[in-house]
VOGU-3710 file (C-alpha; in Angstrom, 3 decimals, decimal comma):
1> mqgkyhlmpi> 0,000/0,000/0,000  2,737/2,441/0,977  4,759/2,160/-2,227  1,634/2,497/-4,352  0,599/5,813/-2,910  3,975/7,464/-2,436  4,261/8,334/-6,125  0,740/9,598/-6,512  1,068/13,171/-5,153  4,317/13,820/-6,990
11> nmtllcltac> 2,880/12,693/-10,327  -0,294/14,684/-9,843  1,653/17,751/-8,803  3,964/17,573/-11,796  0,960/17,149/-14,094  -0,670/20,279/-12,720  2,536/22,265/-12,783  3,343/21,246/-16,354  0,022/22,740/-17,406  0,848/25,909/-15,462
21> icqnlyaetg> 4,273/26,353/-16,986  2,657/26,452/-20,426  0,158/29,105/-19,407  2,036/32,128/-20,726  2,141/30,744/-24,278  -1,571/30,152/-24,027  -2,190/33,662/-22,717  -0,207/35,271/-25,524  -1,819/33,338/-28,362  -5,342/33,002/-27,029
31> stepvllptl> -8,162/35,450/-26,562  -7,354/39,151/-26,364  -10,202/39,781/-23,947  -9,061/41,116/-20,570  -8,848/38,600/-17,747  -10,504/39,807/-14,556  -9,048/38,075/-11,523  -9,388/38,982/-7,866  -6,696/41,264/-6,450  -4,893/39,645/-3,536
41> kieatrtdtd> -3,587/42,384/-1,255  -0,476/41,457/0,698  0,319/43,017/4,076  3,397/41,008/5,097  5,987/43,100/3,221  4,446/46,461/4,346  4,695/47,820/0,774  0,959/48,050/-0,049  1,276/45,791/-3,071  -0,821/43,004/-4,427
51> wlqtpasvyr> 0,330/39,407/-4,600  1,612/39,575/-8,166  3,777/42,646/-7,527  5,261/41,443/-4,234  8,955/40,512/-4,710  8,902/37,641/-2,256  7,573/34,146/-1,646  4,342/35,047/0,076  1,140/33,024/0,277  -2,302/33,978/1,522
61> idqnknennl> -4,741/31,396/2,892  -8,371/32,303/3,590  -9,738/30,513/6,640  -13,297/30,325/5,271  -11,993/27,736/2,800  -10,712/25,522/5,630  -13,754/25,097/7,856  -14,391/21,351/7,472  -12,162/20,354/10,366  -11,937/20,490/14,154
71> gvnlsetlkg> -10,219/23,900/14,133  -7,616/23,053/16,794  -4,239/23,039/15,025  -2,686/25,447/12,547  -1,620/22,400/10,518  -5,271/21,988/9,463  -5,040/25,253/7,523  -1,451/25,512/6,218  -1,031/22,116/4,570  -0,363/23,302/1,015
81> vpglqlnnre> 2,192/26,113/1,460  5,433/25,227/-0,380  8,576/25,309/1,735  6,532/25,119/4,936  6,680/21,877/6,898  4,171/21,324/9,701  4,496/18,132/11,705  1,642/17,276/14,025  3,107/15,329/16,925  -0,311/14,397/18,316
91> nyaqdlqism> 1,332/15,815/21,418  -0,334/18,922/22,815  2,373/19,318/25,455  4,937/20,212/22,780  2,950/22,167/20,150  3,353/21,749/16,397  6,785/21,310/14,869  7,105/23,973/12,171  9,997/24,611/9,822  10,337/26,816/6,756
101> rgfgarstfg> 12,983/26,167/4,140  14,715/23,933/6,674  14,840/26,515/9,468  13,221/25,563/12,792  13,399/21,767/12,386  15,666/21,480/15,433  12,892/22,441/17,841  11,778/19,762/20,293  8,849/21,996/21,288  7,509/25,400/20,311
111> vrgirlyvdg> 8,575/27,227/17,163  12,108/28,441/16,374  13,471/30,516/13,520  10,017/31,611/12,343  8,196/34,664/13,656  4,463/34,456/14,397  2,001/37,361/14,533  -1,708/37,696/15,312  -3,225/40,956/14,045  0,206/42,542/14,075
121> ipatmpdgqg> 0,804/41,428/17,692  3,775/39,069/18,171  2,940/35,462/19,052  6,692/34,990/19,225  8,449/35,843/22,476  11,101/38,573/22,331  13,782/35,845/22,523  12,560/34,275/19,265  10,531/31,333/20,590  6,988/31,164/19,263
131> qtsnidlssl> 3,807/29,266/20,093  0,833/28,480/17,904  -1,354/27,532/20,860  -2,879/31,024/21,218  -3,980/31,316/17,569  -7,769/30,999/17,535  -8,951/29,369/14,302  -12,625/30,088/15,106  -12,138/33,836/14,674  -9,427/33,674/11,999
141> dhievlggpf> -9,902/35,524/8,698  -6,713/34,766/6,766  -3,036/33,863/7,069  -0,034/35,203/5,171  3,157/33,147/5,031  6,279/35,123/4,118  9,389/33,117/3,340  12,746/33,893/1,892  14,931/36,973/2,206  12,259/39,555/2,968
151> sslygnssgg> 11,352/37,867/6,261  14,452/39,675/7,616  12,240/42,783/7,768  10,873/41,325/11,005  14,251/40,931/12,655  15,276/37,982/14,792  14,387/34,959/12,614  15,916/32,947/9,806  13,182/31,019/8,072  10,216/33,284/7,604
161> tiltttkege> 7,148/34,887/9,123  3,572/33,678/9,604  1,049/36,488/10,025  -2,504/35,632/11,042  -5,388/38,073/10,922  -8,658/37,621/12,781  -12,035/38,688/11,441  -13,550/42,070/12,071  -17,144/42,267/13,201  -19,581/43,150/10,431
171> grdsiqlgys> -23,294/43,465/9,858  -25,868/42,534/12,471  -25,023/41,038/15,827  -24,862/37,271/15,715  -24,023/34,280/17,854  -22,461/31,056/16,625  -22,463/27,818/18,612  -20,415/24,864/17,439  -19,587/21,367/18,569  -17,272/18,783/16,994
181> rgshnkgrad> -16,215/15,249/17,828  -13,429/13,036/16,589  -11,365/9,916/17,136  -9,847/9,259/20,585  -12,643/11,146/22,319  -11,666/14,442/20,758  -14,272/17,055/21,505  -14,434/20,772/20,849  -17,126/23,248/21,781  -16,956/26,878/20,741
191> ivlqggtdqa> -18,943/30,082/20,795  -18,413/33,151/18,602  -20,137/36,506/19,121  -19,744/39,207/16,493  -21,283/42,381/15,217  -20,538/45,467/13,158  -21,346/49,128/13,708  -22,197/52,243/11,722  -21,000/54,603/14,457  -17,368/55,760/14,480
201> nepsyvisss> -17,241/55,877/18,275  -18,631/52,343/18,638  -16,512/49,261/17,971  -17,262/46,272/15,838  -16,394/43,115/17,708  -15,535/39,447/17,447  -15,423/37,441/20,687  -14,761/33,727/20,686  -14,087/30,996/23,208  -13,510/27,276/22,823
211> yfdtdgyreh> -12,909/24,190/24,933  -11,047/21,180/23,548  -10,151/17,872/25,142  -8,948/14,465/24,019  -7,843/11,133/25,432  -5,016/11,203/22,879  -3,930/8,799/20,185  -1,098/7,388/22,291  -0,853/6,302/25,895  -0,403/9,252/28,218
221> saakkvlsna> -1,321/11,877/25,633  -4,567/13,301/27,005  -4,987/17,068/26,801  -7,345/19,907/27,695  -7,257/23,362/26,175  -9,322/26,486/26,806  -8,802/29,349/24,358  -10,496/32,745/24,312  -9,970/35,649/21,938  -11,562/39,070/21,573
231> kltwdlddgs> -11,054/41,786/18,954  -12,609/45,242/18,991  -12,249/47,508/15,958  -12,908/51,249/15,707  -13,025/52,995/12,304  -12,847/56,640/13,373  -14,057/59,746/11,565  -10,519/61,018/10,972  -9,686/57,929/8,891  -7,720/56,179/11,605
241> kvnwivnhvd> -8,333/52,605/12,641  -7,862/51,034/16,071  -7,782/47,314/16,899  -7,725/46,013/20,447  -6,985/42,302/20,847  -7,142/40,204/24,044  -6,174/36,535/24,137  -6,030/33,855/26,849  -5,091/30,182/26,694  -4,910/27,370/29,295
251> inaddpqglt> -3,388/24,010/28,376  -2,928/20,886/30,474  -1,370/18,085/28,458  0,362/14,776/29,055  3,528/14,004/27,111  3,933/10,439/25,752  7,487/11,237/24,507  9,274/9,408/21,726  9,857/5,772/20,803  12,729/3,842/19,313
261> rvqwkanpkq> 12,194/2,325/15,887  11,640/-1,113/17,441  9,106/0,282/19,905  7,290/2,202/17,171  6,948/-0,889/14,992  5,851/-3,027/17,927  3,157/-0,642/19,169  2,992/2,988/17,964  0,419/3,881/20,623  2,576/2,940/23,589
271> qvpflkqfdv> 4,514/5,019/26,018  7,824/3,495/27,068  6,794/1,557/30,221  9,487/2,765/32,589  8,715/6,397/31,720  5,205/6,133/33,151  6,498/6,658/36,682  7,551/10,227/35,811  4,064/11,384/34,740  5,582/13,711/32,126
281> rkeinqtqtg> 3,255/16,641/31,450  3,035/20,366/30,878  0,789/23,132/32,162  0,600/26,413/30,225  -1,219/29,621/31,112  -0,883/32,706/28,932  -2,695/36,036/28,689  -1,832/38,632/26,071  -3,260/41,924/24,899  -2,298/44,415/22,244
291> ltwskpindq> -3,438/47,580/20,514  -2,785/48,646/16,919  -3,461/52,101/15,490  -3,097/53,331/11,928  -3,818/56,881/10,763  -3,436/58,551/7,376  -2,283/62,120/8,020  -2,832/63,098/4,380  -2,418/61,545/0,938  1,332/61,241/1,463
301> heiygmvyag> 1,867/60,437/5,135  0,619/57,630/7,341  1,586/56,540/10,838  1,173/53,197/12,586  1,596/52,176/16,198  1,416/48,870/18,051  1,800/48,108/21,751  1,423/44,758/23,458  1,929/43,042/26,804  1,578/39,504/28,052
311> hrevtqyqsi> 2,145/37,050/30,868  3,056/33,383/30,419  3,454/30,599/32,998  4,762/27,114/32,253  5,293/24,109/34,511  6,826/21,057/32,865  7,481/17,680/34,510  10,304/15,811/32,758  11,445/12,184/32,721  14,836/12,802/34,301
321> pkgvaspdlg> 15,976/9,991/36,645  17,055/10,674/40,218  20,622/9,564/39,560  23,298/7,987/41,736  25,553/9,637/44,338  29,315/9,568/43,795  30,188/7,066/46,612  27,855/4,502/45,050  29,566/4,660/41,662  33,008/3,554/42,772
331> lddngnpqps> 36,189/4,528/40,932  36,890/5,068/37,262  39,639/3,293/35,285  42,214/5,710/36,686  41,230/5,067/40,285  39,443/8,412/40,748  35,978/8,841/42,274  33,244/9,217/39,673  30,955/12,276/39,846  27,340/11,937/40,893
341> tsqmnprhag> 24,903/11,455/38,050  21,716/13,259/37,026  19,845/15,028/39,831  22,200/13,760/42,526  24,834/16,049/41,047  24,674/19,501/42,700  25,046/21,187/39,280  21,810/19,653/38,014  18,792/21,956/37,634  16,165/19,339/38,513
351> gvidfsrdyy> 13,458/17,462/36,637  10,696/20,081/36,887  10,828/23,358/34,953  8,742/26,175/36,390  8,908/29,674/34,957  6,812/32,786/34,543  7,389/35,528/31,974  6,220/39,081/31,632  6,780/40,649/28,268  5,801/43,790/26,417
361> gtdlrwtgkd> 6,827/45,875/23,448  5,933/48,392/20,802  6,387/49,019/17,081  6,074/52,558/15,697  6,471/53,479/12,052  5,862/56,209/9,508  5,122/55,725/5,826  5,573/58,377/3,153  4,182/58,034/-0,371  5,487/59,899/-3,432
371> llpntrltag> 7,713/62,256/-1,443  10,040/61,495/-4,302  8,616/60,409/-7,660  7,254/56,843/-7,576  8,644/56,067/-4,128  7,306/54,701/-0,885  9,368/55,137/2,296  8,894/53,525/5,700  10,839/54,206/8,887  10,153/52,444/12,169
381> lafdymdenr> 11,377/51,476/15,600  10,569/48,190/17,380  11,147/47,597/21,084  10,611/44,356/23,015  11,304/43,434/26,633  10,933/40,223/28,623  11,769/39,191/32,148  11,610/35,613/33,281  11,649/34,021/36,724  12,902/30,498/36,144
391> qgyenfdann> 12,950/27,808/38,818  13,918/24,170/38,683  12,796/21,490/41,121  13,463/17,829/41,705  10,765/15,658/40,166  10,590/13,392/43,235  9,842/13,754/46,940  11,333/12,310/50,116  9,433/9,047/49,508  10,935/8,696/46,000
401> qfgvkgnlrr> 7,558/9,369/44,445  8,190/10,704/40,920  6,090/13,152/38,917  5,809/15,630/41,797  7,535/18,909/42,603  10,343/18,357/45,093  13,258/20,433/46,360  14,377/23,642/44,672  17,378/23,146/42,343  17,405/26,347/40,303
411> dekntlwnld> 16,387/29,952/40,892  17,268/32,759/38,524  15,920/35,905/36,897  16,505/36,383/33,197  15,926/39,561/31,224  16,044/40,342/27,537  15,450/43,447/25,476  15,912/44,727/21,953  15,563/48,081/20,213  15,489/47,675/16,424
421> pylqaswsfl> 15,327/50,671/14,061  14,412/49,828/10,464  13,947/51,472/7,052  12,174/50,351/3,889  11,970/51,922/0,453  10,175/51,013/-2,758  11,123/52,853/-5,956  9,525/52,332/-9,378  12,446/53,778/-11,338  11,197/52,584/-14,753
431> pnwtldtglr> 7,677/51,775/-15,971  8,213/48,025/-15,532  10,988/47,923/-12,917  10,783/48,337/-9,138  13,521/48,282/-6,520  12,594/47,371/-2,930  15,192/47,794/-0,203  15,250/47,407/3,554  17,661/47,898/6,424  17,183/46,762/10,020
441> ysnvhyeskd> 19,578/46,906/12,952  18,654/43,877/15,030  20,083/43,680/18,543  19,275/41,393/21,460  20,571/41,798/25,011  20,483/38,895/27,506  21,189/38,904/31,220  20,821/36,160/33,819  21,090/36,628/37,597  21,560/33,361/39,474
451> ayfkaaeysa> 20,152/33,135/43,031  20,708/29,419/43,707  23,971/28,049/45,091  24,799/24,614/46,475  28,099/23,198/47,679  29,203/19,756/46,560  29,084/16,973/49,157  31,622/14,763/47,418  35,086/15,521/46,053  34,285/14,344/42,551
461> dqdngddsgk> 31,417/16,847/42,182  31,496/20,557/41,404  29,780/23,248/43,444  26,661/24,813/41,987  28,133/28,287/41,879  27,079/31,594/40,415  25,980/31,080/36,810  25,085/34,741/36,306  26,134/36,353/33,090  25,110/38,492/30,169
471> tdydkvlpsa> 25,694/38,704/26,463  24,740/40,950/23,559  23,988/40,048/19,961  23,586/42,492/17,092  23,586/42,559/13,301  22,781/44,973/10,498  20,294/43,283/8,176  20,140/44,686/4,636  17,641/43,433/2,053  17,019/44,250/-1,597
481> altwkindql> 14,715/43,002/-4,327  14,432/43,887/-8,003  11,100/43,270/-9,751  10,542/43,150/-13,517  6,979/43,443/-14,768  7,201/41,341/-17,926  3,535/41,974/-18,730  0,284/42,544/-16,844  0,114/38,866/-15,938  3,730/37,937/-15,332
491> nayasyakgf> 6,389/39,277/-12,925  9,942/38,171/-12,180  12,102/39,158/-9,206  15,512/38,647/-7,605  16,182/39,283/-3,922  18,895/39,132/-1,271  18,861/39,628/2,502  20,994/39,015/5,544  19,312/36,813/8,160  19,878/36,792/11,914
501> etptftemay> 18,689/34,375/14,594  19,650/34,450/18,268  19,358/31,554/20,713  16,158/31,488/22,730  16,173/31,445/26,525  15,154/27,800/26,405  18,178/26,989/24,248  20,511/28,981/26,468  19,060/27,578/29,704  21,147/24,397/29,719
511> skndgmnfdl> 24,657/23,521/28,740  26,421/20,183/29,098  27,283/21,100/32,711  23,752/22,440/33,396  24,784/26,088/33,619  23,645/28,820/31,227  24,918/28,192/27,717  26,404/31,618/27,002  28,770/30,027/24,490  25,949/29,837/21,934
521> kpatsdnyel> 26,419/32,286/19,080  23,699/33,815/16,918  23,182/32,341/13,471  23,681/34,626/10,469  22,717/33,795/6,919  22,994/35,129/3,389  19,715/34,469/1,604  19,198/34,571/-2,167  16,037/34,054/-4,196  14,896/34,165/-7,829
531> glksqnqlgn> 11,170/34,058/-8,459  8,481/34,088/-11,130  4,792/34,876/-10,590  1,889/34,687/-12,992  -1,806/35,452/-12,677  -4,130/34,836/-15,622  -7,123/32,751/-16,706  -5,166/29,595/-15,935  -4,731/30,570/-12,285  -2,031/31,820/-9,948
541> ftaaifqsnt> 1,403/30,296/-10,427  4,674/30,826/-8,534  8,148/29,414/-8,953  11,094/30,264/-6,729  14,644/28,983/-6,354  16,558/29,877/-3,217  19,818/29,435/-1,357  20,724/30,195/2,255  24,331/30,104/3,461  24,320/30,086/7,268
551> qddivsagte> 27,174/30,600/9,688  26,979/29,415/13,301  23,647/27,712/12,712  21,972/26,770/16,021  21,506/23,008/16,028  20,584/20,370/18,594  23,446/18,981/20,678  21,317/16,089/21,903  18,254/15,347/23,987  18,784/13,062/26,925
561> ngratyrnad> 16,490/12,199/29,819  13,963/14,722/28,564  16,399/17,673/28,381  17,607/19,261/25,154  20,894/21,105/24,668  22,145/23,107/21,694  25,349/24,072/19,898  26,550/25,948/16,835  27,420/24,372/13,498  30,098/26,331/11,629
571> ktlrkglels> 28,341/26,276/8,264  25,081/24,942/6,860  23,636/25,216/3,374  20,003/25,216/2,286  18,973/25,394/-1,337  15,892/24,396/-3,190  12,877/24,973/-5,383  9,262/25,914/-4,610  6,321/25,672/-7,010  2,668/26,462/-6,413
581> wnrnlwrdlq> -0,504/26,765/-8,450  -4,157/27,372/-7,698  -7,180/28,003/-9,911  -10,926/28,125/-9,883  -11,630/25,357/-12,435  -15,363/25,685/-12,904  -18,030/27,453/-10,894  -17,158/26,567/-7,269  -14,580/23,866/-8,082  -11,093/24,898/-6,964
591> aqasysfida> -7,737/23,189/-7,439  -4,417/23,650/-5,671  -0,979/22,082/-6,078  2,462/22,731/-4,629  5,889/21,153/-4,589  9,016/21,845/-2,534  12,550/20,597/-2,914  14,867/21,488/-0,012  18,468/20,300/0,065  19,531/21,157/3,647
601> tfdsdisntd> 23,029/20,001/4,589  25,930/20,666/6,936  28,549/22,609/4,987  31,423/21,832/7,339  32,436/19,029/9,680  31,468/18,989/13,369  34,238/17,239/15,251  33,733/14,797/18,141  36,071/12,799/20,362  34,058/9,737/19,350
611> pakvvakgny> 34,755/9,081/15,637  31,304/7,504/15,267  29,683/10,830/16,218  31,598/13,095/13,835  29,176/15,058/11,658  30,575/15,060/8,139  30,196/17,856/5,638  27,328/16,947/3,325  25,213/15,215/5,972  21,561/16,194/5,826
621> ipgvaknqaf> 20,145/18,467/8,506  17,778/16,266/10,528  14,043/16,897/10,551  13,922/18,437/7,062  12,016/16,689/4,270  13,876/16,888/0,965  10,671/16,620/-1,087  7,134/17,726/-0,293  4,098/17,710/-2,558  0,470/18,631/-2,117
631> valawqpetg> -2,620/18,510/-4,341  -6,204/19,358/-3,460  -9,618/19,649/-5,081  -12,495/21,406/-3,374  -16,108/22,133/-4,256  -16,936/25,184/-2,141  -20,180/27,015/-2,891  -21,411/29,587/-0,406  -24,369/27,373/0,488  -25,373/23,800/-0,112
641> fnagldvryi> -23,219/20,733/-0,437  -19,410/21,073/-0,300  -16,576/18,565/-0,405  -12,821/18,334/-0,606  -9,997/15,881/-1,217  -6,288/16,450/-0,619  -3,114/14,392/-0,828  0,123/15,289/0,938  3,515/13,666/0,450  6,434/14,095/2,871
651> dklyvddins> 9,898/12,697/2,194  11,910/10,848/4,827  13,261/12,736/7,841  16,723/12,013/9,187  16,685/11,747/12,969  20,174/12,989/13,881  23,190/14,881/12,596  25,088/11,724/11,660  22,071/10,491/9,628  22,050/7,141/11,459
661> daapsytlts> 18,342/6,550/10,840  15,341/8,190/9,249  11,602/8,316/9,633  10,266/6,943/6,321  8,432/9,004/3,737  4,657/8,896/3,749  1,574/9,950/1,822  -1,599/11,104/3,530  -5,002/11,417/1,916  -7,861/13,334/3,511
671> anigyvwkna> -11,470/13,713/2,430  -14,242/15,932/3,748  -17,875/16,718/3,045  -20,173/19,364/4,415  -23,423/21,220/4,009  -24,256/24,880/4,600  -27,874/26,044/4,938  -28,939/29,677/5,183  -32,409/31,056/5,788  -33,026/34,653/6,872
681> dwkvrtfarv> -31,334/35,005/10,274  -30,128/31,432/10,539  -27,104/29,557/9,234  -26,334/25,879/9,788  -23,017/24,289/8,876  -22,168/20,603/9,169  -19,082/18,669/8,207  -17,492/15,247/8,354  -13,936/14,322/7,406  -11,566/11,390/7,381
691> dnlfdedyvg> -7,809/11,916/7,687  -5,174/9,374/6,715  -7,802/7,698/4,570  -5,582/4,726/3,651  -4,369/4,124/7,229  -0,723/4,957/6,588  1,636/3,821/9,364  3,902/6,842/9,713  5,890/9,041/12,081  4,334/12,469/12,565
701> siivndgngr> 7,530/14,118/13,808  10,938/13,283/15,175  12,901/14,331/18,255  16,158/15,507/16,730  19,352/14,001/18,193  17,594/12,233/21,062  20,332/10,762/23,241  18,257/7,684/24,131  17,405/6,790/20,526  13,722/7,534/21,095
711> ffepadgvnw> 13,485/9,692/17,986  10,040/8,750/16,726  6,689/10,319/17,583  4,105/8,135/15,774  1,034/9,719/14,256  -2,537/8,523/14,099  -3,866/6,017/11,594  -7,194/6,506/9,857  -9,212/8,932/11,982  -12,450/10,876/11,697
721> saglsltkaf> -14,082/14,061/12,867  -17,507/15,631/12,448  -19,181/18,780/13,633  -22,187/21,089/13,610  -22,477/24,842/14,067  -25,540/27,103/14,343  -25,453/30,857/13,705  -28,285/33,252/14,600  -28,308/36,924/13,619  -30,269/39,486/15,639
//
């Protein structure tokens, strides 16, 4: 079964793309009647251009075309974006694993190397770590995915930017009630209140709240999630616009952790038996609010302001063993006492992570239009600040009961801030040529103050001394893109930008000796891209080739006993090809296809005292699929019957830097049907879907460089979901 279906998405994709590549010949020799296609405005590059004119790999996804699903994970919406890899771990304790053009694949939890925004408000912490858990799909309007060089406009990231935008209230007040069920006792209930206004001093509003729970596909993978989001919008008489967004999320989730290959094949649903005693789990509580304001001063000048603040608390219970004291380990081969292991060593930070963060920031910018002929100028200043109180505790008590909070083993206060000025300019210097440039000074300042000290009891151990320290990272990030308008339906562009990515607090929190890892350097990259875009009666088509040369890339140094550490690789190289096509075939029948080729490798050796662990130049970066393909057909009228079918292919994923093993490639097929009924003030929507239609046995994601060989996080087999929503207008 597996071999039969692996070739299907690639062949279908190539068939679609072959037709697209021929489209320009068809357009030139066919009818001379004008082709009227919808204008897709793009906000991600801040240049007020439409999709065709944007000199970057940018994709817009409308959420109203992705409603036949549970609405829990961002992976339900972003399946077909080329270059974007979303791996659903079926593990709500660790969030989705997201990478773009090979950046971010190292993450064992959360999102790295990619910046996330909701209505212009960062969903990425000031240190560069992002979470998708606070993105509310019930109130979502659309998503823009910006990859390639121009993502450097947003500062501290390497791979790209994902910008989500929630709906604005419109029309009469209404209430929507929804309920969905799915495999493994998945259940989701949600409520959405919305309404528009005709008065400038009164806001339109969208308020949503949802509750989700599941028993989980695997043992010890149950989860509960409560998510609430509110957005108020004022369109004032002076032309200015104000958005106020408030968001809150609570998550309690068990963590089944990874399996070895043998364990996965024997029983993909299992949790490793001896790990059950640790009751590995995570509790997350986050509240965030932000305000955006835009105001046109006149036809030439516009100002924009954004402020935000948030609070995040996380408690994570890990599977770290108690360890053995030095006297019980005897002597080494040289006759010296051996140091205490794991949590018995005074340097160890414990098996429970407990931290709280307060963060806030602002982004202010001015835009000038036609101050010089055919130019658009933008100047801005972004400020972010975060302070973190981080504690570590033993994960056992005096009775050797594991999975509980024991004695304090870490206590520190960490702070971070950045102040980034930036400039952008767009100049149409010839009728069919445009030059876009950008410059950003990205700087990040870390400081850690250690308040926990413990003397060693045994001679072989080291004292837990003062691990305080600070470090500063900074880089000037230029970007430039040249666009050639070949004709009204075809544009070509070339772009370059310098990328910059600092370690997150989580990556700096642990070194091999359990102190702060201030030796980590920021990653810098030179990013190049050539692209072609076309929009005509045969649809929207994009092609892009890219290359990223990265120095001091932040990579995993191994995950052992539930704790990840990180290091720098001297050089890495990412190059590849992205293709996409979409078209309305007939009436409400829509087609989409995409293909990605990413060749992500180490471009220099990483030495090791153990010859078997030397990372050779040319090894593939783990967690990155070399080939991805996606095809979809959807019948989506505004009312009545609707249906969809999509096929997704993911190439194999290497599990570690030495490429010792790989999660095999897989092909997933999903099908959905639904019905929408409208009558006066009422709207009823129903859906049913089946994912992994052919019951593929596959690994949803991998734990990169796991020191225990438990690399594999198996995904669900054939699974179903169904739901009903009722909307009443007043």
